[in-house]
C-alpha positions in Angstrom: 86.7 108.9 82.0 83.9 109.0 84.4 83.6 106.2 87.0 79.7 105.3 86.3 79.4 101.9 88.2 82.2 101.7 91.3 81.1 104.6 93.4 77.2 103.2 93.2 78.4 99.9 94.3 80.5 101.3 97.1 77.2 103.1 97.9 75.6 99.5 98.1 78.4 98.3 100.4 78.1 101.0 102.9 74.5 100.6 103.0 75.0 96.7 103.5 77.6 97.5 106.4 74.9 99.7 108.3 72.2 97.0 107.6 74.6 94.5 109.4 75.9 96.9 111.9 79.3 96.1 111.7 81.3 97.4 114.1 84.8 98.8 112.3 88.2 99.5 113.9 90.2 100.7 110.8 93.9 102.2 111.5 96.5 103.2 109.2 94.2 104.6 106.0 96.4 107.6 106.1 99.2 105.5 104.7 97.1 105.1 101.2 98.8 107.3 98.6 96.4 110.4 97.3 98.0 109.8 94.2 100.2 107.6 92.1 100.5 103.6 91.7 100.7 101.2 94.8 100.1 97.6 95.2 97.9 97.1 98.1 98.6 93.5 99.8 96.4 91.9 102.1 95.8 88.8 103.8 92.5 86.6 102.5 90.4 85.1 104.9 86.6 85.5 103.5 84.7 85.9 100.2 84.2 89.6 100.9 88.0 90.7 101.5 88.0 92.7 98.4 85.1 95.0 99.7 87.0 95.7 103.1 89.9 96.1 101.5 88.7 98.7 99.3 87.1 100.5 102.0 90.7 101.6 103.3 91.0 103.7 100.3 88.2 105.9 100.5 89.7 108.5 102.9 92.2 109.0 100.0 89.4 109.4 97.3 91.1 106.0 95.5 89.2 103.3 94.1 91.3 99.9 94.0 91.4 97.5 90.8 91.6 93.9 92.4 93.0 91.3 90.4 90.5 88.2 91.1 90.3 84.6 89.4 89.0 84.6 86.0 85.7 82.6 87.0 84.3 85.5 89.2 84.2 87.5 85.3 81.9 84.8 84.0 79.3 84.8 86.4 76.4 86.8 84.9 75.8 88.9 87.9 79.3 89.5 89.1 81.3 89.7 85.7 79.7 92.7 84.3 80.3 94.4 87.7 84.1 93.4 87.8 84.6 94.6 84.3 82.6 97.8 84.4 84.6 98.4 87.8 88.1 97.6 85.9 88.9 94.9 88.1 91.7 92.4 86.5 91.0 88.8 85.5 93.2 86.2 86.5 93.6 83.0 84.2 95.9 81.1 86.2 96.9 79.1 82.8 97.7 82.3 81.1 98.8 84.8 84.0 101.2 86.9 82.2 97.8 88.7 80.6 96.8 89.7 83.6 100.1 90.8 85.3 100.5 92.9 82.1 97.4 94.4 82.5 98.2 95.0 86.1 101.6 96.5 85.4 99.8 98.9 82.8 97.2 99.9 85.3 100.2 100.4 87.9 102.1 102.8 85.3 99.1 104.9 84.9 98.7 105.6 88.4 96.1 103.2 89.7 96.0 101.2 92.9 96.2 97.2 92.2 94.5 94.9 95.0 96.3 91.4 95.2 95.6 88.6 97.8 99.3 87.2 97.4 98.1 84.0 99.2 96.2 83.4 96.0 93.2 81.7 97.8 91.4 81.8 101.1 93.3 80.6 103.9 91.1 78.1 105.8 93.4 78.0 108.9 93.0 82.0 108.9 96.9 82.2 109.3 99.2 83.7 106.6 100.1 80.9 103.8 103.1 81.5 101.8 103.0 84.4 99.3 103.2 84.4 95.8 105.9 86.6 94.6 103.5 88.4 92.0 102.9 91.3 94.0 106.4 91.9 94.6 107.5 91.6 91.1 104.6 94.1 90.1 105.8 96.7 92.7 109.6 96.2 91.3 108.5 96.5 87.8 106.4 99.4 88.0 108.4 101.3 90.5 105.6 101.8 92.9 105.1 101.1 96.7 103.6 98.1 98.4 100.9 98.8 100.7 101.0 95.8 103.4 97.2 95.7 105.3 95.5 92.8 107.2 92.2 92.4 108.0 90.3 90.2 111.1 86.7 89.2 111.7 85.5 88.9 108.0 85.7 85.5 108.0 82.8 85.5 110.5 80.4 87.0 107.8 81.4 84.2 104.7 84.1 82.0 104.1 85.2 78.9 102.5 83.5 75.6 104.2 81.1 77.9 106.3 77.6 79.1 105.7 76.9 82.7 105.1 76.0 84.5 108.4 74.8 88.0 107.0 72.6 88.9 109.9 72.6 91.8 112.0 75.0 90.4 114.5 77.4 93.5 115.1 80.3 91.6 113.9 83.3 93.7 114.6 85.9 94.2 111.4 89.4 94.9 112.5 91.6 96.3 109.6 95.3 97.6 109.8 97.2 99.3 107.0 101.0 99.6 107.2 103.3 102.4 105.8 104.1 101.6 102.3 107.3 99.6 101.6 109.6 100.5 99.1 111.4 97.7 97.2 115.4 97.9 97.8 117.5 98.1 94.5 118.5 95.0 93.3 116.3 93.1 95.8 115.1 89.8 94.9 111.4 89.3 94.3 111.2 86.4 96.7 113.3 88.4 99.6 110.9 91.2 98.9 108.1 88.6 99.2 109.2 87.5 102.4 109.6 90.7 103.9 106.0 91.8 102.7 104.7 88.7 104.4 106.4 89.8 107.7 105.1 92.8 107.9 101.4 91.7 107.1 102.1 89.0 109.8 102.8 91.8 112.1 99.8 93.9 111.1 97.5 90.6 111.7 98.8 90.2 114.9 97.9 93.8 115.8 94.4 93.3 114.5 93.9 90.0 116.2 95.0 91.5 119.6 92.6 94.5 119.1 89.6 92.5 118.4 87.1 92.9 120.9 85.1 89.5 121.0 86.0 86.3 122.2 84.0 83.0 121.7 80.7 82.9 123.3 80.8 79.1 123.4 82.9 75.9 122.6 80.9 76.0 119.1 82.0 79.4 118.3 85.8 78.7 118.0 85.8 77.7 114.5 86.9 81.3 113.5 89.7 81.2 115.6 93.1 79.8 114.6 94.4 77.0 116.1 97.3 78.4 117.5 95.2 81.0 119.5 93.2 78.2 120.9 90.4 77.9 118.2 89.0 75.1 116.3 90.1 76.3 112.6 92.0 73.7 110.7 95.8 73.5 111.4 98.2 75.4 108.4 98.9 71.9 107.4 95.2 70.4 107.6 94.2 73.4 105.7 96.9 73.0 103.0 95.8 69.1 102.4 92.1 70.7 102.3 93.3 72.7 99.2 95.1 70.3 97.8 92.2 68.0 97.5 90.0 70.7 96.2 
């Protein structure tokens, strides 16, 4: 079936990238398979992360179907677009329906995008991973594709105003080699292994990031352990619980 909506949306996103004059540093796109199912797994630091994750699949001419919270599909603007692009709504009170939907898509050769932290990390460090991505890969018999984003939080993230001006913001993206579940491997063990790999990619993206804070007020997007003023992981977890 022809993709009538997804390609034009990608075109709009690329136009937006050019208008914002974003400075991309993307490595590892050769690891995205040209065919067959895969579970693409990324850290989650900003509201536009799914756009940047999908960008990594363009060289392979692939489209990524993301699992996203059901409320996005109820919005009068985003809802019709999300459904037309065949993304997968996740109702946390009835998650098995989304799981079955994603499993079917993987078995039919689709790439499914998952943010296993479930919500944006306000500390900009990796939270614990839910095991759903690992279980999907195991049950569908497809690889996990780890990746990491850095810099996207500076554009639009939780608790901060959008900054979509022409500020030449660098965006670093690292895609790792596909990971294959071991025979009989427990989903939690696989999730831990996956998280370690995403952490390595995240650190590589951070090391390569070309921008340092302009002044003391420009450290909010940097994790506390790197000298920034972002909330510590413990404080960020407390903030999530209050929400």
